[in-house]
C-alpha positions in Angstrom: 52.5 126.0 153.6 56.0 125.1 154.8 58.2 128.1 155.4 61.8 127.4 154.3 64.5 128.6 156.6 68.0 129.4 155.3 71.1 131.1 156.6 71.0 134.9 156.1 74.8 135.2 156.2 76.3 135.6 152.8 78.3 132.7 151.5 81.2 134.2 149.5 80.5 132.5 146.2 81.8 134.0 143.1 78.3 135.3 142.2 77.8 137.0 145.6 81.4 138.5 145.5 80.9 139.9 142.0 77.6 141.5 143.0 79.1 142.9 146.2 82.1 144.5 144.4 79.9 145.8 141.5 77.6 147.6 144.0 80.4 148.2 146.6 78.1 147.0 149.3 80.8 146.7 151.9 82.5 150.0 150.9 85.7 148.0 150.7 86.5 148.5 147.0 89.0 151.2 147.8 90.7 148.8 150.3 91.0 146.2 147.6 92.6 148.7 145.3 95.0 149.9 147.9 96.0 146.4 148.8 96.7 145.4 145.2 98.8 148.6 144.7 100.7 147.6 147.8 101.3 144.1 146.3 102.6 145.8 143.2 105.1 147.8 145.1 106.6 144.7 147.0 110.1 143.5 146.1 111.4 140.2 147.3 109.7 137.7 149.5 107.1 139.4 151.7 104.3 138.4 154.1 101.3 140.5 155.2 98.9 140.0 158.1 95.3 141.1 157.2 94.0 141.7 160.7 90.3 142.0 161.8 88.0 140.6 164.4 86.1 137.4 163.9 83.0 138.0 161.8 84.3 141.3 160.3 84.4 139.9 156.7 88.0 138.9 156.3 87.2 135.8 154.2 84.8 137.7 152.0 87.5 140.3 151.5 90.4 137.9 150.6 88.1 136.0 148.2 87.2 139.3 146.6 91.0 139.9 146.3 91.3 136.5 144.5 88.7 137.5 141.9 90.2 140.9 141.2 93.7 139.5 140.8 92.5 136.9 138.4 90.6 139.5 136.4 93.7 141.7 136.2 95.8 138.8 134.8 95.4 138.9 131.1 96.9 135.4 130.8 93.8 134.0 132.5 90.6 133.0 130.7 88.4 135.9 131.8 84.7 135.9 131.0 83.0 139.2 130.1 80.5 139.0 133.0 83.3 138.9 135.5 85.2 141.8 133.8 82.1 143.9 133.7 81.3 143.3 137.4 84.8 144.2 138.5 85.3 147.2 136.1 84.8 149.8 138.8 87.9 148.3 140.6 90.0 147.1 137.7 89.8 150.5 135.9 91.6 152.1 138.8 94.3 149.5 138.6 95.4 150.1 135.0 98.9 151.0 136.2 99.4 147.5 137.8 101.4 145.6 135.3 102.4 142.6 137.3 100.3 139.5 136.5 99.5 137.6 139.8 98.4 134.1 140.4 96.3 134.0 143.6 95.8 130.8 145.7 93.4 130.6 148.6 94.0 128.2 151.4 91.5 127.7 154.3 93.7 126.6 157.1 90.7 125.7 159.4 89.2 123.3 156.9 92.6 121.5 156.7 93.7 121.3 160.3 92.9 117.6 160.4 96.2 117.1 158.5 99.3 115.9 160.4 101.6 118.2 158.4 100.2 121.7 157.6 102.5 122.5 154.7 101.8 119.3 153.0 98.1 120.1 153.2 98.7 123.5 151.7 100.6 122.1 148.7 98.1 119.3 148.2 95.4 122.0 148.1 97.5 123.8 145.6 97.6 120.8 143.4 93.9 120.1 143.7 93.0 123.8 142.9 95.2 123.9 139.8 93.8 120.5 138.7 90.2 121.7 139.1 90.9 124.8 137.1 92.7 122.9 134.4 96.1 124.4 135.0 97.9 121.1 135.7 96.4 119.0 133.0 95.3 120.4 129.7 96.1 124.0 130.2 99.4 125.1 128.6 100.4 126.7 131.9 100.9 123.2 133.4 104.6 123.3 133.1 104.7 126.8 134.5 102.9 125.8 137.6 105.3 123.0 138.1 108.2 125.3 137.5 107.4 127.6 140.5 107.0 124.5 142.7 110.3 123.2 141.4 112.0 126.5 142.1 110.4 126.7 145.6 110.8 123.2 147.0 112.8 120.2 147.3 111.0 117.1 148.5 112.6 114.6 150.8 113.9 111.4 149.1 113.1 112.7 145.6 115.5 114.4 143.2 114.5 118.0 142.8 113.9 117.9 139.1 111.0 119.4 137.1 109.9 116.1 135.6 109.5 114.3 139.0 107.9 117.2 140.8 105.5 117.8 137.9 104.3 114.3 138.5 103.9 114.9 142.2 102.1 118.2 141.9 100.1 117.6 138.7 99.6 113.8 139.0 96.2 112.3 139.6 97.6 110.1 142.4 98.4 113.0 144.7 95.1 114.7 144.0 93.2 111.5 144.6 95.1 110.8 147.8 94.4 114.2 149.3 90.7 114.1 148.3 90.5 110.9 150.4 92.1 112.8 153.3 95.2 110.6 153.2 98.4 112.2 154.4 101.1 113.1 152.0 104.3 111.2 152.8 106.7 113.7 151.3 107.8 116.6 153.4 109.0 119.9 152.2 112.6 120.6 153.2 113.7 123.9 151.8 113.3 126.5 149.1 115.5 126.5 146.1 116.0 129.2 143.5 113.5 131.7 142.2 111.3 131.1 139.2 109.1 133.1 136.9 105.8 131.8 135.6 104.6 132.3 132.1 101.0 132.8 133.3 102.0 135.1 136.3 105.1 136.8 137.6 104.1 136.3 141.3 102.2 133.8 143.3 100.0 135.2 146.1 99.3 132.6 148.7 96.4 133.6 151.0 96.1 131.6 154.3 92.7 132.2 155.8 91.0 131.2 159.1 94.3 130.5 160.8 92.9 131.9 164.1 90.3 129.2 164.2 92.8 126.3 163.9 94.3 124.1 166.6 97.1 126.1 168.2 99.8 123.5 167.3 98.6 123.4 163.7 98.6 127.2 163.4 102.1 127.6 164.9 103.5 124.9 162.7 102.0 126.3 159.6 103.3 129.8 160.5 106.8 128.4 161.1 106.9 126.3 158.0 105.5 129.1 155.8 108.1 131.6 157.2 110.9 129.2 156.7 110.0 128.0 153.2 108.5 130.9 151.3 111.6 133.1 150.8 111.2 133.3 147.1 111.0 136.8 145.6 108.1 135.7 143.4 105.9 134.7 146.3 103.8 136.9 148.6 102.0 135.5 151.6 98.8 137.0 153.0 97.7 135.7 156.4 94.1 136.5 157.1 93.4 136.3 160.9 92.3 138.0 164.1 95.7 138.6 165.6 94.3 138.8 169.1 92.5 135.4 168.9 95.6 133.9 167.2 97.8 135.2 170.0 95.4 133.9 172.7 95.5 130.4 171.1 99.3 130.4 170.9 99.5 131.7 174.5 97.4 128.7 175.6 99.9 126.4 173.8 103.0 127.9 175.4 101.6 128.7 178.8 101.2 131.7 181.1 103.8 134.5 180.7 104.6 133.7 177.1 104.6 136.9 175.0 102.3 135.5 172.3 101.5 138.8 170.6 105.2 139.5 169.8 105.6 135.8 168.8 102.9 136.3 166.1 104.6 139.4 164.8 107.6 137.3 163.9 105.7 135.8 161.0 104.8 138.8 159.0 106.5 141.9 157.5 103.5 144.2 157.7 100.2 144.3 159.4 97.1 145.7 157.6 94.0 146.3 159.7 90.8 145.8 157.8 88.5 148.8 158.6 85.0 148.3 159.9 82.1 148.5 157.5 78.4 149.5 157.5 77.0 146.1 158.6 73.5 147.1 157.6 74.6 147.9 154.1 76.5 144.7 153.8 73.4 142.7 154.8 70.8 144.6 152.7 72.8 146.2 149.9 71.7 149.7 151.0 72.5 152.1 153.8 70.1 152.4 156.8 67.6 155.1 155.7 67.2 158.2 157.8 63.5 158.3 158.7 61.4 159.8 161.5 59.9 156.4 162.3 60.6 155.7 166.0 61.4 152.1 165.3 64.1 153.1 162.8 65.5 155.8 165.1 65.7 153.3 168.0 67.3 150.6 165.8 69.8 153.1 164.5 70.8 154.3 167.9 71.1 150.8 169.2 73.4 149.9 166.2 75.5 153.0 166.5 76.3 152.3 170.2 77.7 148.9 169.4 80.8 147.7 167.5 79.0 144.9 165.6 80.9 142.7 163.2 79.2 141.6 159.9 78.5 138.2 161.4 77.0 139.8 164.6 74.6 141.9 162.6 73.5 139.0 160.3 72.4 137.1 163.4 69.8 139.8 164.3 69.0 141.2 160.9 66.0 139.0 160.2 64.5 139.7 163.6 64.9 143.5 163.2 63.3 143.3 159.8 60.4 141.2 161.1 60.0 143.6 164.0 59.9 146.5 161.6 57.1 144.8 159.6 55.2 144.1 162.8 55.2 147.9 163.5 53.1 148.4 160.3 50.5 145.7 161.2 47.2 147.7 161.9 45.9 147.6 165.4 44.1 150.0 167.8 47.0 152.5 167.3 47.0 153.1 171.1 49.8 154.9 172.9 50.7 151.5 174.5 51.0 150.0 171.0 53.3 152.8 169.8 55.7 152.3 172.7 55.5 148.5 172.6 56.2 148.3 168.9 58.6 151.2 168.2 60.7 151.1 171.4 60.3 147.8 173.2 60.7 145.5 170.2 64.1 146.7 169.0 65.3 147.2 172.5 64.3 143.6 173.4 66.0 142.2 170.3 69.3 143.8 171.4 68.9 142.7 175.0 68.3 139.1 173.8 71.5 139.3 171.8 73.7 141.0 174.5 72.4 139.7 177.8 70.5 136.4 178.0 70.1 136.7 181.8 68.5 140.1 181.6 66.3 139.1 178.7 64.9 136.2 180.8 64.5 138.4 183.8 62.3 140.8 181.8 60.3 138.3 179.8 59.7 135.9 182.7 58.2 138.8 184.7 61.0 138.7 187.4 62.0 142.4 187.1 59.4 144.8 185.8 61.8 147.8 185.9 64.8 146.3 184.1 63.5 147.2 180.7 63.2 150.9 181.5 66.6 150.9 183.2 68.1 149.5 180.0 66.1 151.6 177.5 66.6 154.9 179.3 70.2 154.9 178.3 69.1 155.9 174.8 68.0 159.3 173.7 65.3 158.0 171.3 63.8 155.8 174.0 63.6 158.7 176.4 62.2 161.3 173.9 59.5 159.0 172.4 58.5 157.7 175.9 58.2 161.2 177.3 55.9 162.3 174.4 53.7 159.2 174.9 53.5 159.7 178.7 52.6 163.3 178.2 49.8 162.4 175.8 48.5 159.7 178.2 48.6 161.9 181.3 47.6 165.3 179.9 46.3 164.8 176.4 48.9 167.3 175.2 52.2 166.8 173.5 55.2 167.2 175.6 56.8 170.6 176.0 59.5 172.0 178.2 56.7 173.1 180.6 55.1 169.7 180.8 55.1 168.3 184.2 56.3 164.8 183.2 58.9 163.3 185.5 61.3 160.5 185.1 59.2 158.6 187.6 56.2 159.0 185.4 58.1 157.4 182.5 59.5 154.6 184.7 56.0 153.8 186.0 54.5 153.7 182.5 57.1 151.1 181.3 56.7 149.2 184.6 52.9 149.0 184.0 53.5 147.9 180.4 55.8 145.1 181.6 53.3 144.0 184.2 50.6 143.7 181.5 53.0 141.9 179.0 54.9 139.6 181.4 52.8 138.9 184.5 51.7 135.3 184.8 48.9 136.2 187.2 46.3 137.6 184.9 43.8 138.2 187.7 46.2 139.9 190.2 45.6 143.2 191.8 48.9 144.4 190.4 47.8 143.7 186.9 44.4 145.4 187.5 46.2 148.6 188.8 48.6 148.7 185.9 45.7 148.2 183.4 43.8 151.1 185.0 46.8 153.4 184.5 47.7 152.5 180.9 44.4 151.6 179.5 43.4 148.6 177.4 46.1 147.6 174.9 44.0 146.0 172.2 45.6 144.1 169.4 48.9 143.5 171.1 50.1 139.9 170.9 51.9 139.1 174.2 53.9 136.2 172.7 55.7 138.7 170.4 57.2 140.3 173.5 58.0 137.2 175.4 59.7 135.2 172.6 60.2 137.8 169.8 58.2 135.7 167.4 56.5 137.9 164.9 53.3 137.0 163.0 54.0 136.1 159.4 52.7 138.4 156.7 49.7 137.0 154.8 
């Protein structure tokens, strides 16, 4: 039977977003509520930087914001399923009276364009066309009115009828969908406007930190210069450190890129970290006395993993946990190998490729102990196993079990697991000290490939 492989990382589709908000998987519903209340308090043109590291869920968060803002706007066509899923959030926003029209722009997907701001407005036109807002929807003129109030286009008279054709016309949309460049450039903002469908337009610029530095800088500069309308709020979603590094590379050594970035926003909002396990599984990591779970939890707690980081090891950790429950001889060797070595090796493979190869190629038989002994769970469980192996008694304060005994035990395990010389004296001596580890599949510990469940 062919096993299908798919990405475990969640794609922020509307369905996934609604489920996540309904269950509050990321524990960020309160952050959404606070941000929308902040938007409702803003007067005049304003720009926000939503700051978090790569892989920390910024895109998922801002796309969740789009769904909630759409649901709050009673002028939109809102289906009951969406309203029901978002009820836990929207019920806490009853005092928000301003109807918002959110627009999401992925800068990274558009940095092929010669002119960043033209790409943004072409996307705006395409988005409104796809949602019916620029053709059959009665709000078509309203969409055009905010564009008219915001822009004047070079070589064209800034009148509503002409700009409506430009923004709502099929020719512009077709041209952009074919990746042709818009010839018209945006020169300046004009007067403020008020939409019938929304009082304020919220433009969300995402993935700016992944763009070409020149594209990112030009988009920031054009956005800052153009969007000075009191009915427009800009949210820039980016890792400010990565963005600053990219800009620093553009302008050269000695350039104060961090302060340069700060020129383009009025307020920075730092997105707090989340429970990455809960985001991946929909439930918090359970407190259990199983040594595999305790070791995994300690390894997770000592790292500042982003959501993307965790997704890359989640399937392996789950497969390792299932492997722990595969029946074998239930030897002491098996307990240490499955409950301690497996999760430790998974994190070593993620963190330090050179160390992982040194261990699994049999180059350094002591490296695994040196790494694992940093962790309380590793030491406690290993000490109990060594005590049972050496004395037949559980470990107590009076047990004569030294650190060297624990080190030697893991050393012997690594000789058995990783030595390529299966008839060597070293292997024979290790085997005599730790016994016969029946039922252990060595390939699991060299390549972290776990047997499939039947």
